[in-house]
C-alpha positions in Angstrom: 10.6 9.2 -1.8 13.6 7.3 -0.5 13.9 3.5 -0.7 14.1 3.2 3.1 10.7 4.8 3.8 8.5 2.2 5.4 5.4 4.3 5.8 3.7 7.7 5.4 1.2 9.8 7.4 -1.2 11.8 5.2 -2.1 15.1 6.9 -2.9 17.2 3.9 -6.1 19.0 3.0 -8.9 16.5 2.7 -9.4 17.2 -1.0 -5.9 15.8 -1.7 -6.2 12.5 0.3 -7.4 10.4 -2.6 -4.5 11.5 -4.9 -1.8 11.3 -2.2 -3.1 7.9 -1.0 -3.3 6.5 -4.5 0.3 7.5 -5.2 1.5 6.0 -1.9 -0.2 2.7 -2.6 1.3 2.6 -6.1 4.7 3.3 -4.7 4.4 0.6 -2.1 3.3 -1.8 -4.8 6.2 -0.9 -7.1 8.6 -1.5 -4.3 7.1 -4.9 -3.5 7.4 -5.9 -7.1 11.1 -4.8 -7.2 11.8 -6.7 -4.0 10.1 -9.8 -5.5 12.3 -9.7 -8.6 15.5 -9.4 -6.6 14.7 -12.4 -4.5 15.0 -16.0 -5.6 11.8 -17.9 -6.5 12.2 -20.2 -3.5 12.7 -17.5 -1.0 9.8 -16.3 1.1 9.0 -12.7 0.4 8.6 -10.9 3.6 8.5 -7.3 2.2 5.1 -5.6 2.6 3.7 -2.7 0.7 4.2 0.7 2.4 2.2 1.4 5.6 -0.1 4.4 5.2 -1.8 6.3 8.0 -4.4 8.7 6.7 -6.2 11.3 8.9 -10.0 11.5 8.7 -11.8 11.7 6.4 -10.0 9.1 4.2 -11.4 10.7 1.1 -14.1 13.2 0.2 -16.4 10.6 -1.4 -17.4 7.0 -1.0 -16.4 6.2 -4.6 -12.9 7.5 -3.9 -12.6 5.4 -0.8 -13.7 2.3 -2.7 -11.1 3.0 -5.4 -8.4 3.2 -2.7 -9.7 0.0 -1.2 -9.6 -1.8 -4.5 -6.0 -0.7 -5.1 -5.1 -2.2 -1.7 -6.8 -5.4 -2.5 -4.8 -5.6 -5.8 -1.6 -5.2 -3.7 -2.8 -8.0 -1.5 -3.3 -10.2 -4.6 0.3 -9.4 -5.5 1.5 -10.9 -2.2 -0.9 -13.9 -2.1 2.0 -16.3 -1.5 2.7 -14.6 1.9 1.3 -15.7 5.2 -1.3 -13.1 6.3 -1.8 -14.5 9.8 -0.4 -11.3 11.3 -3.5 -9.4 10.2 -1.7 -6.5 8.5 -4.3 -6.4 5.8 -7.2 -5.6 8.1 
């Protein structure tokens, strides 16, 4: 996946949604960390993890959906210093 990709739409067989979603979340998190390293400590980090649009159903089980949600919360923790007033994490 190229460095200029801002988002992804997951329209794959339902059984693959968890694996694909997990990799996209991890890739967005990796990019966020790289951007954070390249910026100075005093600069506000405005880079957000990758946007993901996943068709229904999100996953094939509740436990998989909870795992994806937990990964997203961990990404949010990585960006705690950012202002979340725009509601992007909802």
